[in-house]
N, C-alpha and C positions, 0 to 999 in steps of 0.2 A: 444240300449235296456234302456229304463228306465223304473225303477220299483220303486215302494213308498212300503216303509213295515210298517205296522201297528199293532198295538195292546196294550196292558196296558205291565206294569214292572213284567217284570219275563216273559212272554209269549215267550221269546225264540228268538226274533229277530236279535239280534245281530250272533246265533248262523246259523238260516238261511239264513242271510244275509250272511254270510263266507263261507256258504256252496254253494250258487248261483253262488258265486265270483267262487269260486274254482273250478265251474264244467263246466263254459261258459266263464270264464276269461275276464268278461265284463265290469267292472268297479271297484271303489275306493266306500270306504264305506263309508255312515256318521253315526256312531253312536253318539247317544247325541250329536248332534251339539252343545248345550250350553258349555258342559265342551270341547268340541275342540278349543274352541276359547282359552282356555290356551294355545295352541303350539304355538298360533299367538301370546302369547300378546307381545313378544317384535320382532314382524315381520310387522303388520298392525295397524295402527289408532283404528279399528273396535276393534281389538282382544285383546287392552290397554283397551277400554271402558268396552268394555265387563267384564272382568277380576275388573276393579275396583266395578259393582255392587256384582259380586261373593264372593268380599273376604267383603264385606257388608254386605253380606247374603241375598241380595234383587234379585229380580226378573229380568233376563235382558229384557230390551224392546225390542217390537217387531222388533223395526225400527231399531235394533242394529243384533238381531239374524237374522233378514233378510239381512241387508246388508253384514254379513258374510258369508250365504248361498251364497248369491249373488255371493259374490267373490271368494268360492270357486266352482261352478258350471262356473263360465266363462274360469278356467283352461286347458289346453289341454287334460289334459288326464281325463275330463268328457265327449269331444265331441261323444267318442263312445259309452257312456252309463254310467250308476253308478243306485247304488241303494239309496235310501233315507230309513233311519232307524233311527228317535227319532224327525224328522221336514217333516212335520206340523205338530204341537200337539193341533193347536186349527183353527179353521175356518178362522178365521181373516190372520193367516197365511198360510193357503192353498189358500186361496183368491191371495196374496203377490206372494205364489208359480207359481200359474199359470200366473201372471205380469213377471216373471221372464222368463218361459220359454217360454211365448209367445215371448218374445224380443228376447231370442234366436232363436227361430223355433225350437223350441220344444216338444213333445206331450210325456206324459203321456203312459206306452203300458201297464201297470198293475198294481191295486191297491191290494196288498194281504195281509187283516188282520186273524191275529194269535190271534185266537178266547179260551180262556181260564177261566173256572168257577174263581171266589175269593178265594175259598176255598183251590185251587191249586196253586193260584199263591202265597198265604201266604205261604202255605208250600214251595213252591220253594223258593222264596226270605230268608226265616226266615231260613231255612239249608243254601242255599248260605250264609250267613252272619255269620254261626255256622264254618263254611270253612275257610271264607279270614277275621273272628276276628270283623268283624261290628256289633256294639252293636248298630249302630243307626237302622239297620232295625231290630228291634224287631217288632211282629206279631203288638202293637199298629199304629207303625208309618207306618206300610206297609199298613194298612188299610187305613191311612188317605190318603196316594199317590194313592192309588184306589178311594178314595171318590174324589179326585181331579183328577184322568183320568175320571173317569165318567160323573164328573161336566163339565169339559172344552174340551176332548179330545174326547170321545164316538160321538157328533155330527158330526167328520169329518166324522162316517160314513155314515149315509146321504147323506153328501153332493158328496162324491165320489160312493155311489150307484147309484147315478143320474148321472154321468155320463157314467155311462155302464161299468168300468172298473173294477169295486168292485168284490171279490172274496174274502169268508170267507173261512180259513182252520182250521178245527181242532186241534188246539194247544194241544190237550189231548193226542194224538198218540205219538210213539216214535219219536225220531230223525229224523230216515230215512222216518218214513210215512211219516211227515211229510214233509219231502224235496220232495218226489214223488209225494204228490197232490200238491206242490208249484210248481215242473216242469210242474204237468199236466195244472196249471193254466195257466200257460205261453206256454204251447205248441203252441197254434198257430200263438205265437208272431216270437216264434223262427225262423218256417218255412220265414217269412215276414223279420226277422233279418236279414238271412243267404239270404236269395230272393230266398229260396226252396219251390218249389209249391208243394202239393200232387202225380202229378204222375210223379214227378221227384223223389222225393221216393221210388214211386211203381218201378222205373228204377234201383234206387240203391239196393233197395232190390231184384231185379231179378241177377242184376249182382253181386252180393256180393254170391248168391246162387251158379251159375254158377260157381263160380272163387272156390268157395268150393267142389264142382263137379269135377272142372279139378283138382285141388290138390289130391283130395279121389285117382281118376284114375292114377297120378302118381304115387302115394305113391304102389299102385298094379302093376305098370309096370315098376317100381325103381329096377332092377335085377343085377346080378354081369353080369358086360359086358355091361350093355346098355349106350350109351354116352349120354350129355347131349343132343348133336345136336337131338338124336331121340326122348327123352322127349320133348324138345322143339315141334319140328314136330308132335307129339303126343297132344300136348296141344292146339297147332293152327289150326290140324284140329278140333279137339273135339269143340276147344270155338267157330267156324266159323260152324257147322256144327247144334247147338246150339242156330244160332240167335245173336251171339255176333262178335266184332272185339276186335282181340289183341290189346288192345293201347296202350302199352307199346313198341310196334314195329317201332321204330325209333323215339321217344316221347323224343325231346331236346337233339339230338344227340346217345340214346341208341343204343348200336347196330344191327345189323338186328334182334335179337332172341325177343320170346316173354317170357321169364323168365329169373331171374336174380340169380343165382348160388352162393351161397358161402357156 
């Protein structure tokens, strides 16, 4: 699964990326790709190059940024999926990302944009600055960052909206609600990712209900003196009478019984 998270500073992209990863265990997160270049300063030539610009207080050129991203995406732990958070920031970077993904034989599955009004963003970032003792995140500075976002990053919305992958998420909701909306946004992708189609989901639902009903029956039948073999027989008869097949029986050397008692 390959997901791109978009949104202005303070929208909660990092939080939601972490929660999506925890939910599905799908991939590493790219949070603020430029800053992550610092971790590579002693490991790759591109990292060293990026650090020069960062130390000089200059913007890192796209050629360096895109190179760092490409070097990360080709690693083995990205083959099964990833969540991009903080890149691309401009349409030009998005075009470069498309070229990288095409080279790797990868296509984005979804682009989720966390939409939060400017007033709320200023409030969030200012409160975070107080907690983290960051004097540079004052309201005036935050407004400037948001202005830069509006000018350079927001055109990405049009770029990805035209791709048919774009979905907007209300970032004003609480954290859990944002996650739920995000999950709804990638719901169809989950089916494809795990190669599960809707009729299989229905079969799983019916099997789960039959399992629960069987356990409820066994709870009623479990009385002093009854043996586990007798309970196992009751379970098999009930399952088969309702159109099911006891799948544990003989599975990978499992004994001839249907139930595992412990």
